[in-house]
Structures are given as C-alpha cells and as structure tokens.
PDB file of N, CA, C and O in Angstrom:
ATOM      1  N   UNK A   1      17.458  13.878 -20.943  1.00  0.00           N
ATOM      2  CA  UNK A   1      16.075  14.649 -21.038  1.00  0.00           C
ATOM      3  C   UNK A   1      15.885  13.688 -22.608  1.00  0.00           C
ATOM      4  O   UNK A   1      16.747  13.334 -23.412  1.00  0.00           O
ATOM      5  N   UNK A   2      14.202  13.447 -22.602  1.00  0.00           N
ATOM      6  CA  UNK A   2      14.309  12.196 -23.936  1.00  0.00           C
ATOM      7  C   UNK A   2      14.087  13.308 -25.381  1.00  0.00           C
ATOM      8  O   UNK A   2      13.679  14.463 -25.502  1.00  0.00           O
ATOM      9  N   UNK A   3      14.518  12.416 -26.191  1.00  0.00           N
ATOM     10  CA  UNK A   3      14.531  13.574 -27.716  1.00  0.00           C
ATOM     11  C   UNK A   3      14.075  13.265 -28.639  1.00  0.00           C
ATOM     12  O   UNK A   3      13.802  13.997 -29.590  1.00  0.00           O
ATOM     13  N   UNK A   4      13.811  11.536 -28.504  1.00  0.00           N
ATOM     14  CA  UNK A   4      12.286  11.614 -29.371  1.00  0.00           C
ATOM     15  C   UNK A   4      10.505  11.540 -29.085  1.00  0.00           C
ATOM     16  O   UNK A   4       9.881  11.959 -28.110  1.00  0.00           O
ATOM     17  N   UNK A   5      10.176  11.091 -29.886  1.00  0.00           N
ATOM     18  CA  UNK A   5       8.570  11.519 -29.263  1.00  0.00           C
ATOM     19  C   UNK A   5       8.154  10.515 -28.801  1.00  0.00           C
ATOM     20  O   UNK A   5       7.231  10.603 -27.991  1.00  0.00           O
ATOM     21  N   UNK A   6       8.765   9.021 -29.205  1.00  0.00           N
ATOM     22  CA  UNK A   6       8.032   8.145 -28.121  1.00  0.00           C
ATOM     23  C   UNK A   6       8.755   8.344 -26.843  1.00  0.00           C
ATOM     24  O   UNK A   6       8.336   7.760 -25.844  1.00  0.00           O
ATOM     25  N   UNK A   7       9.605   8.967 -26.785  1.00  0.00           N
ATOM     26  CA  UNK A   7      10.484   8.728 -25.930  1.00  0.00           C
ATOM     27  C   UNK A   7       9.923   9.889 -24.579  1.00  0.00           C
ATOM     28  O   UNK A   7       9.736   9.649 -23.387  1.00  0.00           O
ATOM     29  N   UNK A   8       9.754  11.324 -25.447  1.00  0.00           N
ATOM     30  CA  UNK A   8       8.849  11.741 -24.906  1.00  0.00           C
ATOM     31  C   UNK A   8       7.326  10.945 -23.935  1.00  0.00           C
ATOM     32  O   UNK A   8       7.102  10.715 -22.747  1.00  0.00           O
ATOM     33  N   UNK A   9       6.835  10.814 -24.775  1.00  0.00           N
ATOM     34  CA  UNK A   9       5.457   9.702 -24.491  1.00  0.00           C
ATOM     35  C   UNK A   9       5.733   9.139 -23.617  1.00  0.00           C
ATOM     36  O   UNK A   9       4.908   9.444 -22.756  1.00  0.00           O
ATOM     37  N   UNK A  10       6.786   8.076 -23.019  1.00  0.00           N
ATOM     38  CA  UNK A  10       7.214   7.254 -22.750  1.00  0.00           C
ATOM     39  C   UNK A  10       7.780   8.202 -21.203  1.00  0.00           C
ATOM     40  O   UNK A  10       7.963   7.512 -20.200  1.00  0.00           O
ATOM     41  N   UNK A  11       7.965   9.354 -21.122  1.00  0.00           N
ATOM     42  CA  UNK A  11       8.077  10.146 -19.940  1.00  0.00           C
ATOM     43  C   UNK A  11       6.865  10.868 -19.583  1.00  0.00           C
ATOM     44  O   UNK A  11       6.959  11.592 -18.591  1.00  0.00           O
ATOM     45  N   UNK A  12       6.129  10.837 -19.980  1.00  0.00           N
ATOM     46  CA  UNK A  12       5.231  11.486 -19.648  1.00  0.00           C
ATOM     47  C   UNK A  12       3.822  10.305 -18.416  1.00  0.00           C
ATOM     48  O   UNK A  12       3.310  10.432 -17.303  1.00  0.00           O
ATOM     49  N   UNK A  13       3.774   9.184 -19.666  1.00  0.00           N
ATOM     50  CA  UNK A  13       3.303   7.969 -18.675  1.00  0.00           C
ATOM     51  C   UNK A  13       3.706   7.689 -17.606  1.00  0.00           C
ATOM     52  O   UNK A  13       3.183   7.695 -16.491  1.00  0.00           O
ATOM     53  N   UNK A  14       5.276   7.278 -18.194  1.00  0.00           N
ATOM     54  CA  UNK A  14       5.838   6.751 -16.392  1.00  0.00           C
ATOM     55  C   UNK A  14       5.378   7.766 -14.939  1.00  0.00           C
ATOM     56  O   UNK A  14       5.021   7.594 -13.774  1.00  0.00           O
ATOM     57  N   UNK A  15       5.716   9.117 -16.086  1.00  0.00           N
ATOM     58  CA  UNK A  15       5.705  10.052 -14.260  1.00  0.00           C
ATOM     59  C   UNK A  15       3.860  10.519 -13.864  1.00  0.00           C
ATOM     60  O   UNK A  15       3.539  11.263 -12.938  1.00  0.00           O
ATOM     61  N   UNK A  16       3.043   9.960 -14.680  1.00  0.00           N
ATOM     62  CA  UNK A  16       1.507   9.381 -14.891  1.00  0.00           C
ATOM     63  C   UNK A  16       1.063   8.735 -13.670  1.00  0.00           C
ATOM     64  O   UNK A  16       0.171   9.146 -12.928  1.00  0.00           O
ATOM     65  N   UNK A  17       2.014   7.311 -13.474  1.00  0.00           N
ATOM     66  CA  UNK A  17       1.722   6.482 -13.268  1.00  0.00           C
ATOM     67  C   UNK A  17       2.650   6.104 -11.354  1.00  0.00           C
ATOM     68  O   UNK A  17       2.356   5.710 -10.225  1.00  0.00           O
ATOM     69  N   UNK A  18       3.576   6.478 -11.987  1.00  0.00           N
ATOM     70  CA  UNK A  18       4.302   6.744 -10.261  1.00  0.00           C
ATOM     71  C   UNK A  18       3.038   7.794  -9.670  1.00  0.00           C
ATOM     72  O   UNK A  18       2.332   7.931  -8.671  1.00  0.00           O
ATOM     73  N   UNK A  19       3.162   8.118 -10.360  1.00  0.00           N
ATOM     74  CA  UNK A  19       2.585   9.356  -9.024  1.00  0.00           C
ATOM     75  C   UNK A  19       1.060   9.408  -8.401  1.00  0.00           C
ATOM     76  O   UNK A  19       0.608  10.228  -7.602  1.00  0.00           O
ATOM     77  N   UNK A  20       0.141   7.816  -9.263  1.00  0.00           N
ATOM     78  CA  UNK A  20      -1.150   7.299  -8.922  1.00  0.00           C
ATOM     79  C   UNK A  20      -0.648   6.305  -8.028  1.00  0.00           C
ATOM     80  O   UNK A  20      -1.323   5.899  -7.082  1.00  0.00           O
ATOM     81  N   UNK A  21       0.462   5.907  -8.269  1.00  0.00           N
ATOM     82  CA  UNK A  21       1.904   4.830  -7.486  1.00  0.00           C
ATOM     83  C   UNK A  21       1.416   4.595  -5.890  1.00  0.00           C
ATOM     84  O   UNK A  21       1.019   3.822  -5.017  1.00  0.00           O
ATOM     85  N   UNK A  22       1.949   6.465  -6.444  1.00  0.00           N
ATOM     86  CA  UNK A  22       2.630   6.379  -4.874  1.00  0.00           C
ATOM     87  C   UNK A  22       1.795   7.435  -4.408  1.00  0.00           C
ATOM     88  O   UNK A  22       2.235   8.358  -3.720  1.00  0.00           O
ATOM     89  N   UNK A  23       0.418   7.314  -4.815  1.00  0.00           N
ATOM     90  CA  UNK A  23      -1.049   7.919  -4.206  1.00  0.00           C
ATOM     91  C   UNK A  23      -1.548   6.610  -3.031  1.00  0.00           C
ATOM     92  O   UNK A  23      -1.811   6.491  -1.835  1.00  0.00           O
ATOM     93  N   UNK A  24      -1.482   5.954  -4.016  1.00  0.00           N
ATOM     94  CA  UNK A  24      -1.892   4.411  -3.299  1.00  0.00           C
ATOM     95  C   UNK A  24      -0.698   3.455  -2.375  1.00  0.00           C
ATOM     96  O   UNK A  24      -0.517   2.358  -1.847  1.00  0.00           O
ATOM     97  N   UNK A  25      -0.395   4.102  -2.503  1.00  0.00           N
ATOM     98  CA  UNK A  25       1.474   3.443  -1.234  1.00  0.00           C
ATOM     99  C   UNK A  25       1.259   4.568  -0.272  1.00  0.00           C
ATOM    100  O   UNK A  25       1.453   4.556   0.943  1.00  0.00           O
ATOM    101  N   UNK A  26       0.784   5.632  -1.097  1.00  0.00           N
ATOM    102  CA  UNK A  26       0.265   7.073   0.925  1.00  0.00           C
ATOM    103  C   UNK A  26      -0.383   6.378   1.438  1.00  0.00           C
ATOM    104  O   UNK A  26      -0.128   6.007   2.584  1.00  0.00           O
ATOM    105  N   UNK A  27      -1.621   5.897   0.650  1.00  0.00           N
ATOM    106  CA  UNK A  27      -3.161   5.449   1.372  1.00  0.00           C
ATOM    107  C   UNK A  27      -3.142   4.324   2.393  1.00  0.00           C
ATOM    108  O   UNK A  27      -3.856   3.858   3.281  1.00  0.00           O
ATOM    109  N   UNK A  28      -1.355   4.020   1.519  1.00  0.00           N
ATOM    110  CA  UNK A  28      -1.811   1.666   2.528  1.00  0.00           C
ATOM    111  C   UNK A  28      -0.776   2.515   3.726  1.00  0.00           C
ATOM    112  O   UNK A  28      -0.715   1.801   4.727  1.00  0.00           O
ATOM    113  N   UNK A  29      -0.134   3.535   3.870  1.00  0.00           N
ATOM    114  CA  UNK A  29       1.639   3.748   4.863  1.00  0.00           C
ATOM    115  C   UNK A  29       0.742   4.365   6.365  1.00  0.00           C
ATOM    116  O   UNK A  29       1.025   4.472   7.558  1.00  0.00           O
ATOM    117  N   UNK A  30      -0.688   4.730   5.334  1.00  0.00           N
ATOM    118  CA  UNK A  30      -1.271   5.940   6.626  1.00  0.00           C
ATOM    119  C   UNK A  30      -2.613   4.752   6.727  1.00  0.00           C
ATOM    120  O   UNK A  30      -3.336   5.065   7.673  1.00  0.00           O
ATOM    121  N   UNK A  31      -3.078   3.585   6.057  1.00  0.00           N
ATOM    122  CA  UNK A  31      -3.861   2.745   7.249  1.00  0.00           C
ATOM    123  C   UNK A  31      -3.160   2.080   7.563  1.00  0.00           C
ATOM    124  O   UNK A  31      -3.581   1.671   8.645  1.00  0.00           O
ATOM    125  N   UNK A  32      -2.374   1.678   7.376  1.00  0.00           N
ATOM    126  CA  UNK A  32      -1.254   0.682   8.498  1.00  0.00           C
ATOM    127  C   UNK A  32      -0.829   1.960   9.500  1.00  0.00           C
ATOM    128  O   UNK A  32      -1.286   1.424  10.510  1.00  0.00           O
ATOM    129  N   UNK A  33      -0.386   3.044   9.926  1.00  0.00           N
ATOM    130  CA  UNK A  33       0.353   3.717  11.256  1.00  0.00           C
ATOM    131  C   UNK A  33      -1.319   4.299  11.969  1.00  0.00           C
ATOM    132  O   UNK A  33      -1.515   4.856  13.049  1.00  0.00           O
ATOM    133  N   UNK A  34      -2.156   3.975  11.073  1.00  0.00           N
ATOM    134  CA  UNK A  34      -3.039   4.232  12.142  1.00  0.00           C
ATOM    135  C   UNK A  34      -4.110   3.291  12.281  1.00  0.00           C
ATOM    136  O   UNK A  34      -5.028   3.849  12.883  1.00  0.00           O
ATOM    137  N   UNK A  35      -4.450   1.876  11.930  1.00  0.00           N
ATOM    138  CA  UNK A  35      -3.708   0.767  12.912  1.00  0.00           C
ATOM    139  C   UNK A  35      -2.450   0.674  13.595  1.00  0.00           C
ATOM    140  O   UNK A  35      -2.790   0.419  14.750  1.00  0.00           O
ATOM    141  N   UNK A  36      -0.976   0.739  13.559  1.00  0.00           N
ATOM    142  CA  UNK A  36      -0.700   0.315  14.746  1.00  0.00           C
ATOM    143  C   UNK A  36      -0.917   1.671  16.532  1.00  0.00           C
ATOM    144  O   UNK A  36      -0.937   1.434  17.740  1.00  0.00           O
ATOM    145  N   UNK A  37      -1.041   3.135  15.606  1.00  0.00           N
ATOM    146  CA  UNK A  37      -1.066   3.572  16.618  1.00  0.00           C
ATOM    147  C   UNK A  37      -3.018   3.400  18.120  1.00  0.00           C
ATOM    148  O   UNK A  37      -3.194   3.638  19.315  1.00  0.00           O
ATOM    149  N   UNK A  38      -3.976   2.842  16.872  1.00  0.00           N
ATOM    150  CA  UNK A  38      -4.728   2.117  18.126  1.00  0.00           C
ATOM    151  C   UNK A  38      -5.391   0.137  16.756  1.00  0.00           C
ATOM    152  O   UNK A  38      -5.876  -0.350  15.734  1.00  0.00           O
ATOM    153  N   UNK A  39      -4.924   0.038  17.748  1.00  0.00           N
ATOM    154  CA  UNK A  39      -5.430  -1.571  17.575  1.00  0.00           C
ATOM    155  C   UNK A  39      -6.638  -2.472  17.078  1.00  0.00           C
ATOM    156  O   UNK A  39      -6.862  -3.661  17.303  1.00  0.00           O
ATOM    157  N   UNK A  40      -7.276  -1.636  16.410  1.00  0.00           N
ATOM    158  CA  UNK A  40      -9.336  -1.925  16.603  1.00  0.00           C
ATOM    159  C   UNK A  40      -9.220  -2.680  15.115  1.00  0.00           C
ATOM    160  O   UNK A  40      -8.254  -2.416  14.398  1.00  0.00           O
ATOM    161  N   UNK A  41     -10.328  -3.708  14.643  1.00  0.00           N
ATOM    162  CA  UNK A  41     -11.374  -4.836  13.452  1.00  0.00           C
ATOM    163  C   UNK A  41     -10.888  -3.962  12.968  1.00  0.00           C
ATOM    164  O   UNK A  41      -9.751  -4.096  12.515  1.00  0.00           O
ATOM    165  N   UNK A  42     -11.470  -2.906  12.893  1.00  0.00           N
ATOM    166  CA  UNK A  42     -11.791  -1.742  11.923  1.00  0.00           C
ATOM    167  C   UNK A  42     -11.244  -1.243  11.083  1.00  0.00           C
ATOM    168  O   UNK A  42     -11.623  -1.191   9.914  1.00  0.00           O
ATOM    169  N   UNK A  43      -9.485  -0.437  11.892  1.00  0.00           N
ATOM    170  CA  UNK A  43      -8.302  -0.403  11.393  1.00  0.00           C
ATOM    171  C   UNK A  43      -8.062  -1.313  10.830  1.00  0.00           C
ATOM    172  O   UNK A  43      -7.766  -1.009   9.674  1.00  0.00           O
ATOM    173  N   UNK A  44      -8.004  -2.651  11.059  1.00  0.00           N
ATOM    174  CA  UNK A  44      -7.426  -3.938  11.055  1.00  0.00           C
ATOM    175  C   UNK A  44      -8.162  -4.446   8.785  1.00  0.00           C
ATOM    176  O   UNK A  44      -7.683  -5.140   7.888  1.00  0.00           O
ATOM    177  N   UNK A  45      -9.108  -3.799   8.881  1.00  0.00           N
ATOM    178  CA  UNK A  45      -9.882  -4.338   8.329  1.00  0.00           C
ATOM    179  C   UNK A  45      -9.705  -2.791   6.618  1.00  0.00           C
ATOM    180  O   UNK A  45      -9.907  -2.977   5.418  1.00  0.00           O
ATOM    181  N   UNK A  46      -9.299  -1.561   7.312  1.00  0.00           N
ATOM    182  CA  UNK A  46      -8.726  -0.533   6.588  1.00  0.00           C
ATOM    183  C   UNK A  46      -7.553  -1.484   6.152  1.00  0.00           C
ATOM    184  O   UNK A  46      -7.535  -1.737   4.948  1.00  0.00           O
ATOM    185  N   UNK A  47      -6.815  -1.911   6.732  1.00  0.00           N
ATOM    186  CA  UNK A  47      -5.545  -1.155   6.114  1.00  0.00           C
ATOM    187  C   UNK A  47      -5.328  -2.621   5.271  1.00  0.00           C
ATOM    188  O   UNK A  47      -4.473  -2.715   4.390  1.00  0.00           O
ATOM    189  N   UNK A  48      -6.430  -4.021   5.750  1.00  0.00           N
ATOM    190  CA  UNK A  48      -6.494  -4.548   5.070  1.00  0.00           C
ATOM    191  C   UNK A  48      -6.337  -4.329   3.804  1.00  0.00           C
ATOM    192  O   UNK A  48      -5.339  -4.745   3.215  1.00  0.00           O
ATOM    193  N   UNK A  49      -7.481  -3.512   3.085  1.00  0.00           N
ATOM    194  CA  UNK A  49      -9.002  -3.384   2.156  1.00  0.00           C
ATOM    195  C   UNK A  49      -7.136  -2.617   1.447  1.00  0.00           C
ATOM    196  O   UNK A  49      -6.346  -3.311   0.807  1.00  0.00           O
ATOM    197  N   UNK A  50      -6.910  -1.244   1.789  1.00  0.00           N
ATOM    198  CA  UNK A  50      -5.567  -0.762   1.614  1.00  0.00           C
ATOM    199  C   UNK A  50      -4.758  -1.467   0.603  1.00  0.00           C
ATOM    200  O   UNK A  50      -4.621  -1.265  -0.604  1.00  0.00           O
ATOM    201  N   UNK A  51      -3.911  -2.954   1.956  1.00  0.00           N
ATOM    202  CA  UNK A  51      -2.767  -4.030   1.304  1.00  0.00           C
ATOM    203  C   UNK A  51      -2.749  -3.981  -0.187  1.00  0.00           C
ATOM    204  O   UNK A  51      -2.033  -3.503  -1.067  1.00  0.00           O
ATOM    205  N   UNK A  52      -4.621  -5.175  -0.028  1.00  0.00           N
ATOM    206  CA  UNK A  52      -5.406  -5.753  -0.586  1.00  0.00           C
ATOM    207  C   UNK A  52      -4.861  -4.564  -2.735  1.00  0.00           C
ATOM    208  O   UNK A  52      -4.344  -5.118  -3.705  1.00  0.00           O
ATOM    209  N   UNK A  53      -5.123  -3.586  -2.685  1.00  0.00           N
ATOM    210  CA  UNK A  53      -5.166  -3.145  -3.431  1.00  0.00           C
ATOM    211  C   UNK A  53      -4.315  -2.976  -4.080  1.00  0.00           C
ATOM    212  O   UNK A  53      -4.292  -3.497  -5.195  1.00  0.00           O
ATOM    213  N   UNK A  54      -3.443  -2.304  -3.698  1.00  0.00           N
ATOM    214  CA  UNK A  54      -2.041  -2.053  -3.955  1.00  0.00           C
ATOM    215  C   UNK A  54      -1.648  -3.709  -4.258  1.00  0.00           C
ATOM    216  O   UNK A  54      -1.523  -4.031  -5.440  1.00  0.00           O
ATOM    217  N   UNK A  55      -1.493  -4.546  -3.405  1.00  0.00           N
ATOM    218  CA  UNK A  55      -1.062  -5.477  -4.542  1.00  0.00           C
ATOM    219  C   UNK A  55      -1.578  -6.424  -5.730  1.00  0.00           C
ATOM    220  O   UNK A  55      -0.905  -7.202  -6.406  1.00  0.00           O
ATOM    221  N   UNK A  56      -2.863  -6.169  -5.801  1.00  0.00           N
ATOM    222  CA  UNK A  56      -4.239  -5.894  -7.239  1.00  0.00           C
ATOM    223  C   UNK A  56      -3.394  -4.994  -8.034  1.00  0.00           C
ATOM    224  O   UNK A  56      -3.020  -5.264  -9.175  1.00  0.00           O
ATOM    225  N   UNK A  57      -3.185  -4.216  -7.577  1.00  0.00           N
ATOM    226  CA  UNK A  57      -2.597  -3.034  -9.086  1.00  0.00           C
ATOM    227  C   UNK A  57      -0.934  -3.105  -9.279  1.00  0.00           C
ATOM    228  O   UNK A  57      -0.269  -2.448 -10.079  1.00  0.00           O
ATOM    229  N   UNK A  58      -0.399  -4.219  -8.194  1.00  0.00           N
ATOM    230  CA  UNK A  58       1.146  -4.636  -8.843  1.00  0.00           C
ATOM    231  C   UNK A  58       1.942  -3.322  -7.911  1.00  0.00           C
ATOM    232  O   UNK A  58       3.000  -2.890  -8.368  1.00  0.00           O
ATOM    233  N   UNK A  59       1.628  -2.981  -7.173  1.00  0.00           N
ATOM    234  CA  UNK A  59       2.067  -1.425  -6.599  1.00  0.00           C
ATOM    235  C   UNK A  59       3.669  -2.318  -5.614  1.00  0.00           C
ATOM    236  O   UNK A  59       4.870  -2.178  -5.846  1.00  0.00           O
ATOM    237  N   UNK A  60       2.951  -3.202  -4.518  1.00  0.00           N
ATOM    238  CA  UNK A  60       3.529  -3.393  -4.352  1.00  0.00           C
ATOM    239  C   UNK A  60       3.476  -6.865  -4.868  1.00  0.00           C
ATOM    240  O   UNK A  60       3.008  -7.866  -5.411  1.00  0.00           O
ATOM    241  N   UNK A  61       4.359  -6.257  -4.017  1.00  0.00           N
ATOM    242  CA  UNK A  61       4.269  -7.773  -4.087  1.00  0.00           C
ATOM    243  C   UNK A  61       2.934  -8.482  -3.292  1.00  0.00           C
ATOM    244  O   UNK A  61       2.330  -8.289  -2.236  1.00  0.00           O
ATOM    245  N   UNK A  62       2.868  -9.166  -4.135  1.00  0.00           N
ATOM    246  CA  UNK A  62       1.209 -10.058  -3.805  1.00  0.00           C
ATOM    247  C   UNK A  62       2.024 -10.773  -2.157  1.00  0.00           C
ATOM    248  O   UNK A  62       1.492 -10.854  -1.050  1.00  0.00           O
ATOM    249  N   UNK A  63       3.772 -11.291  -2.668  1.00  0.00           N
ATOM    250  CA  UNK A  63       3.727 -12.503  -1.070  1.00  0.00           C
ATOM    251  C   UNK A  63       3.984 -10.999  -0.070  1.00  0.00           C
ATOM    252  O   UNK A  63       3.496 -11.166   1.048  1.00  0.00           O
ATOM    253  N   UNK A  64       4.761  -9.333  -0.278  1.00  0.00           N
ATOM    254  CA  UNK A  64       5.216  -8.519   0.728  1.00  0.00           C
ATOM    255  C   UNK A  64       3.496  -7.965   1.713  1.00  0.00           C
ATOM    256  O   UNK A  64       3.382  -7.453   2.826  1.00  0.00           O
ATOM    257  N   UNK A  65       2.421  -8.364   0.687  1.00  0.00           N
ATOM    258  CA  UNK A  65       1.012  -7.473   0.620  1.00  0.00           C
ATOM    259  C   UNK A  65       0.837  -9.469   2.190  1.00  0.00           C
ATOM    260  O   UNK A  65       0.965  -9.391   3.412  1.00  0.00           O
ATOM    261  N   UNK A  66       0.718 -10.010   1.855  1.00  0.00           N
ATOM    262  CA  UNK A  66       1.142 -11.515   2.601  1.00  0.00           C
ATOM    263  C   UNK A  66       1.769 -11.921   4.267  1.00  0.00           C
ATOM    264  O   UNK A  66       1.324 -12.544   5.230  1.00  0.00           O
ATOM    265  N   UNK A  67       3.085 -11.147   3.940  1.00  0.00           N
ATOM    266  CA  UNK A  67       3.876 -10.964   5.100  1.00  0.00           C
ATOM    267  C   UNK A  67       3.384  -9.310   5.762  1.00  0.00           C
ATOM    268  O   UNK A  67       3.798  -9.172   6.913  1.00  0.00           O
ATOM    269  N   UNK A  68       2.835  -8.458   5.392  1.00  0.00           N
ATOM    270  CA  UNK A  68       2.437  -7.866   6.086  1.00  0.00           C
ATOM    271  C   UNK A  68       0.641  -7.352   6.728  1.00  0.00           C
ATOM    272  O   UNK A  68       0.371  -6.401   7.462  1.00  0.00           O
ATOM    273  N   UNK A  69      -0.302  -8.371   6.123  1.00  0.00           N
ATOM    274  CA  UNK A  69      -1.617  -8.685   6.580  1.00  0.00           C
ATOM    275  C   UNK A  69      -1.150  -9.184   8.344  1.00  0.00           C
ATOM    276  O   UNK A  69      -1.331  -8.546   9.381  1.00  0.00           O
ATOM    277  N   UNK A  70      -0.435 -10.707   8.121  1.00  0.00           N
ATOM    278  CA  UNK A  70       0.122 -11.047   8.938  1.00  0.00           C
ATOM    279  C   UNK A  70       0.618 -10.296   9.947  1.00  0.00           C
ATOM    280  O   UNK A  70      -0.025  -9.999  10.953  1.00  0.00           O
ATOM    281  N   UNK A  71       1.734  -9.976   9.721  1.00  0.00           N
ATOM    282  CA  UNK A  71       1.902  -8.526  11.167  1.00  0.00           C
ATOM    283  C   UNK A  71       0.944  -8.185  12.045  1.00  0.00           C
ATOM    284  O   UNK A  71       0.771  -8.414  13.243  1.00  0.00           O
ATOM    285  N   UNK A  72       0.132  -7.369  10.904  1.00  0.00           N
ATOM    286  CA  UNK A  72      -0.683  -6.604  11.054  1.00  0.00           C
ATOM    287  C   UNK A  72      -1.868  -6.919  12.649  1.00  0.00           C
ATOM    288  O   UNK A  72      -2.291  -6.194  13.549  1.00  0.00           O
ATOM    289  N   UNK A  73      -2.074  -8.922  12.159  1.00  0.00           N
ATOM    290  CA  UNK A  73      -2.563  -9.693  12.416  1.00  0.00           C
ATOM    291  C   UNK A  73      -1.908 -10.607  13.913  1.00  0.00           C
ATOM    292  O   UNK A  73      -2.411 -11.450  14.656  1.00  0.00           O
ATOM    293  N   UNK A  74      -1.070 -10.185  13.879  1.00  0.00           N
ATOM    294  CA  UNK A  74      -0.561 -10.171  15.093  1.00  0.00           C
ATOM    295  C   UNK A  74      -0.076  -9.877  15.991  1.00  0.00           C
ATOM    296  O   UNK A  74       0.467 -10.547  16.869  1.00  0.00           O
ATOM    297  N   UNK A  75      -0.321  -8.071  15.785  1.00  0.00           N
ATOM    298  CA  UNK A  75      -0.552  -7.165  15.967  1.00  0.00           C
ATOM    299  C   UNK A  75      -1.684  -7.421  16.888  1.00  0.00           C
ATOM    300  O   UNK A  75      -1.263  -7.251  18.032  1.00  0.00           O
ATOM    301  N   UNK A  76      -3.291  -7.849  16.896  1.00  0.00           N
ATOM    302  CA  UNK A  76      -3.924  -7.132  17.213  1.00  0.00           C
ATOM    303  C   UNK A  76      -4.227  -8.126  18.280  1.00  0.00           C
ATOM    304  O   UNK A  76      -4.807  -7.773  19.306  1.00  0.00           O
ATOM    305  N   UNK A  77      -3.788  -9.574  18.038  1.00  0.00           N
ATOM    306  CA  UNK A  77      -3.953  -9.976  18.504  1.00  0.00           C
ATOM    307  C   UNK A  77      -3.041  -9.600  20.597  1.00  0.00           C
ATOM    308  O   UNK A  77      -3.521  -9.470  21.723  1.00  0.00           O
ATOM    309  N   UNK A  78      -1.557  -9.579  19.983  1.00  0.00           N
ATOM    310  CA  UNK A  78      -1.623  -9.141  21.735  1.00  0.00           C
ATOM    311  C   UNK A  78      -1.533  -8.201  22.079  1.00  0.00           C
ATOM    312  O   UNK A  78      -0.745  -7.915  22.981  1.00  0.00           O
ATOM    313  N   UNK A  79      -2.680  -6.926  21.211  1.00  0.00           N
ATOM    314  CA  UNK A  79      -3.001  -5.758  22.099  1.00  0.00           C
ATOM    315  C   UNK A  79      -4.126  -6.093  22.487  1.00  0.00           C
ATOM    316  O   UNK A  79      -4.733  -5.616  23.445  1.00  0.00           O
ATOM    317  N   UNK A  80      -4.663  -7.392  21.377  1.00  0.00           N
ATOM    318  CA  UNK A  80      -6.531  -7.910  22.556  1.00  0.00           C
ATOM    319  C   UNK A  80      -6.056  -8.897  23.932  1.00  0.00           C
ATOM    320  O   UNK A  80      -6.801  -9.149  24.880  1.00  0.00           O
ATOM    321  N   UNK A  81      -4.843  -9.304  23.801  1.00  0.00           N
ATOM    322  CA  UNK A  81      -4.671 -10.089  24.718  1.00  0.00           C
ATOM    323  C   UNK A  81      -4.096  -9.230  25.952  1.00  0.00           C
ATOM    324  O   UNK A  81      -3.800  -9.997  26.868  1.00  0.00           O
ATOM    325  N   UNK A  82      -3.871  -8.028  26.235  1.00  0.00           N
ATOM    326  CA  UNK A  82      -3.471  -7.249  27.286  1.00  0.00           C
ATOM    327  C   UNK A  82      -4.301  -7.174  27.707  1.00  0.00           C
ATOM    328  O   UNK A  82      -4.409  -6.524  28.747  1.00  0.00           O
TER     329      UNK A  82
END
C-alpha cells in the first residue's frame, strides 16, 4: 500500500484511469462482438467508431486498431459474398 500522500493520490488517479479505460475497452469489444454476430455495414461503422475512439485515447495502439478494422472489413466482405 502507498505510504506518502503523493503515492496515495497516484493510486487514486491510476484506479480512475483504469476504470475509464476498461469502460472504453468493454464498449469496443461489445461493438466488435455485435458485428461478428450480424455482419452489417451499420454494425461495422459502430465497431469502427469504438475502435477509433480507443486508439485516439491510447487505450489500444493505432496499429492494433488498424489490424482489427482490416479484419472486420474482411469479415464483412466474406459475409456479403455468400
């Protein structure tokens, strides 16, 4: 446990940042799962939006975001080809 007052404050801010990041990450994962269940252009747009927000706030790396978006686009292409 932190002892100094600055360490206590750092712990509080770290916890609040963690919770906020988890919220964004959870929303992103939910949007991706919804798209995978029913791959439509509307769900793809929502997933892209959530991925971009997470990348913008440095919750995920920009290249990770690009890789996930590419993968989702391929999924939509294969689903629409059927």
